[in-house]
C-alpha positions in Angstrom: 125.8 -18.4 -156.5 127.2 -19.2 -153.1 127.3 -16.3 -150.6 129.4 -15.9 -147.5 127.6 -16.5 -144.3 128.9 -13.7 -142.1 131.1 -10.7 -142.5 134.2 -10.1 -140.3 134.8 -7.0 -138.2 136.4 -4.2 -140.3 135.2 -5.6 -143.6 133.5 -3.4 -146.2 130.1 -4.6 -147.3 127.5 -3.5 -149.8 124.1 -3.0 -148.3 120.7 -1.6 -149.1 118.8 0.7 -146.7 115.6 -1.1 -145.7 114.2 1.3 -143.0 115.2 4.7 -141.7 114.6 5.5 -138.0 115.3 8.6 -135.9 118.3 6.9 -134.2 119.7 5.1 -137.3 119.1 3.0 -140.4 118.4 -0.7 -140.9 120.0 -2.3 -143.9 120.1 -5.6 -145.8 123.6 -6.8 -146.7 123.6 -7.6 -150.4 126.7 -9.7 -150.2 125.6 -11.8 -147.2 122.2 -13.1 -148.2 120.3 -10.0 -146.9 121.7 -10.3 -143.4 120.4 -7.4 -141.3 122.7 -4.5 -140.4 122.1 -1.3 -138.4 123.9 2.0 -138.7 123.6 4.1 -135.5 123.0 7.8 -136.2 126.5 8.6 -134.9 128.0 6.4 -137.6 126.1 8.0 -140.4 128.3 11.0 -140.9 131.1 13.0 -139.2 129.6 15.8 -137.2 126.1 16.4 -136.0 123.3 14.8 -138.1 120.2 17.0 -137.7 118.1 15.0 -140.1 119.1 11.5 -140.8 117.0 11.3 -144.0 119.3 14.0 -145.5 122.0 11.4 -145.6 120.3 8.0 -146.2 117.0 7.0 -147.7 115.0 3.8 -148.1 116.3 1.7 -151.0 119.7 3.5 -151.2 122.7 1.2 -151.8 125.6 2.0 -149.5 129.1 0.7 -148.6 129.6 0.4 -144.9 132.3 -0.9 -142.6 131.4 -3.7 -140.2 132.0 -2.6 -136.6 130.8 -5.6 -134.6 128.3 -8.5 -134.4 125.2 -7.6 -132.3 124.3 -9.7 -129.3 121.5 -11.4 -131.1 124.0 -13.1 -133.4 121.8 -12.4 -136.4 122.8 -8.8 -137.3 125.8 -6.5 -137.4 126.5 -2.9 -136.5 127.8 -0.8 -139.4 129.5 2.5 -140.0 128.9 4.7 -143.1 131.2 7.6 -142.1 134.3 5.3 -141.9 134.3 4.6 -145.6 136.1 7.0 -147.9 134.8 7.9 -151.4 137.6 6.0 -153.0 137.0 2.8 -151.0 133.3 3.1 -151.6 133.8 3.2 -155.4 136.3 0.3 -155.3 133.9 -1.8 -153.2 130.9 -1.1 -155.4 132.9 -1.9 -158.5 134.1 -5.2 -157.0 130.6 -6.1 -156.0 129.3 -5.3 -159.5 132.0 -7.4 -161.0 131.1 -10.4 -158.8 127.4 -10.0 -159.8 128.4 -10.1 -163.4 130.5 -13.2 -162.9 127.6 -14.9 -161.2 125.5 -14.2 -164.2 128.2 -15.6 -166.5 128.4 -18.8 -164.5 124.7 -19.2 -164.7 125.0 -18.9 -168.5 127.7 -21.5 -168.5 125.7 -23.8 -166.2 122.8 -23.8 -168.7 125.2 -24.5 -171.6 126.8 -27.5 -170.0 123.6 -28.6 -168.2 124.9 -28.3 -164.6 122.3 -28.5 -161.9 122.2 -26.1 -158.9 124.4 -28.2 -156.7 127.1 -28.7 -159.3 127.1 -25.0 -160.1 127.5 -24.1 -156.5 130.3 -26.7 -156.1 132.3 -25.3 -159.0 131.6 -21.7 -157.9 133.1 -22.6 -154.5 136.2 -24.2 -156.0 136.8 -21.3 -158.4 136.5 -18.8 -155.6 138.8 -20.9 -153.4 141.4 -21.0 -156.1 141.2 -17.4 -157.6 139.8 -15.4 -154.6 136.7 -14.3 -156.4 134.5 -15.7 -159.2 135.2 -12.6 -161.2 139.0 -13.1 -160.8 138.5 -16.6 -162.3 136.9 -15.2 -165.4 139.4 -12.3 -165.5 142.5 -14.6 -165.3 140.9 -16.8 -168.0 140.4 -13.8 -170.3 144.1 -12.9 -170.0 145.5 -16.4 -170.0 143.6 -19.3 -171.5 145.7 -21.8 -169.5 144.7 -20.3 -166.1 142.1 -22.9 -165.4 144.3 -25.9 -166.4 147.2 -24.5 -164.5 145.0 -24.5 -161.4 143.9 -28.1 -161.8 140.6 -27.6 -163.5 139.7 -29.8 -166.4 136.7 -30.9 -168.4 134.7 -29.9 -171.5 133.3 -26.9 -169.6 136.7 -25.2 -169.4 136.7 -24.2 -173.1 133.2 -22.6 -172.8 134.2 -20.9 -169.5 137.2 -19.3 -171.3 135.1 -18.4 -174.3 132.6 -16.6 -172.0 135.5 -14.8 -170.2 137.1 -13.6 -173.5 133.7 -12.3 -174.8 132.6 -10.6 -171.6 135.5 -9.6 -169.4 137.8 -6.7 -170.3 141.3 -7.3 -168.8 141.9 -4.5 -166.3 144.6 -1.8 -166.4 146.8 -1.2 -163.4 146.6 2.4 -162.1 149.3 3.9 -160.0 149.0 7.4 -158.5 151.7 9.3 -156.7 153.1 12.8 -155.9 156.3 14.5 -156.7 157.7 17.0 -154.3 160.1 19.2 -156.2 161.9 22.4 -155.4 164.8 24.0 -157.2 165.6 27.6 -156.3 168.3 28.2 -158.9 167.8 30.7 -161.7 166.7 27.9 -164.0 164.6 26.2 -161.3 161.3 26.3 -163.3 163.0 24.9 -166.4 164.6 22.1 -164.3 161.3 21.0 -162.9 159.7 21.1 -166.4 162.5 18.8 -167.7 162.0 16.5 -164.8 158.3 16.1 -165.4 158.8 15.7 -169.2 161.3 12.9 -168.4 158.7 11.2 -166.3 156.1 11.4 -169.0 158.5 10.2 -171.6 158.1 6.7 -170.1 154.7 6.6 -171.7 154.7 3.8 -174.3 151.7 3.6 -176.7 152.8 0.3 -178.1 152.9 -1.3 -174.7 149.8 0.6 -173.5 151.6 2.5 -170.7 150.3 6.0 -170.1 151.9 8.6 -167.7 150.7 12.1 -167.1 151.9 14.7 -164.6 149.6 17.4 -163.1 150.5 20.6 -161.3 148.8 20.7 -157.9 150.5 23.8 -156.6 154.2 24.1 -155.9 156.0 22.0 -154.8 153.5 19.2 -155.5 153.0 17.5 -158.8 150.6 14.7 -159.2 151.5 11.6 -161.3 149.0 9.2 -162.8 150.3 6.0 -164.5 148.3 3.4 -166.3 149.7 0.0 -167.4 148.3 -3.3 -168.7 149.8 -5.2 -165.8 151.4 -4.8 -162.4 155.0 -5.7 -163.5 155.2 -3.2 -166.3 153.5 -0.5 -164.2 156.0 -1.0 -161.3 158.9 -1.0 -163.7 157.8 2.3 -165.3 157.1 3.9 -161.9 160.5 3.1 -160.5 162.3 4.3 -163.7 160.4 7.6 -164.1 160.9 8.4 -160.4 164.6 7.8 -160.5 165.1 9.9 -163.7 162.9 12.8 -162.6 164.5 13.0 -159.1 168.0 12.7 -160.5 167.4 15.7 -162.9 166.3 17.9 -160.0 169.0 16.9 -157.6 171.8 17.2 -160.2 170.6 20.8 -160.8 170.9 21.8 -157.2 167.3 21.1 -156.1 165.5 18.5 -153.9 162.9 16.0 -155.0 161.0 13.0 -153.7 158.2 10.7 -154.8 155.4 9.1 -152.8 152.7 6.6 -153.8 149.0 7.1 -153.2 
């Protein structure tokens, strides 16, 4: 399927190590038609890197941040150390999703007898409308009117939706946060327990909302919320925070909630 021509500075890219040198590592950018990238040794890891091969190896797939375009105009400078584990996981998952979507579109093209040019044309239009090809399949799996609502029409739409429903699992929204709770009254421990139970009571099996609270060491309590969509997740988050904080404050304590 169509690939973007050149990454922008600050963008996270998936790349594969092609050659490891003493001063850095050469890579091929998987998402940019194997455009060449280079990671200087100082961008491999925080601190002193004694042996670069202890951090990267030939054939290893990495997620790097684009620092700048090199003067030759045909390669980019990358940073490995600037990418957190969480962002690396998210970027790899998004890349895998797009690879999967590309394969599904190839299947569709064979079924409806599109040639290469027509497949590329529709891929570009879907990406322009939905942001990514995977999002087009994802939206169609959730809402079978997503394509028509976006102006797409034709016999291929029904087969696109069928492929989406069969192969794409609609995602869950995950919200993570932290409670800071302190209550120094004689019933302080019981107050905080009731506040956390109140938060977890917003779990709703029928509507697929799950909320769990974890003790991270006083006064921090970690909250993990899973919901089938953003709207219901946000609603549950706001309600559970309001109730839990109110319980603590009305009992003479202090409490707050933060996202992330």
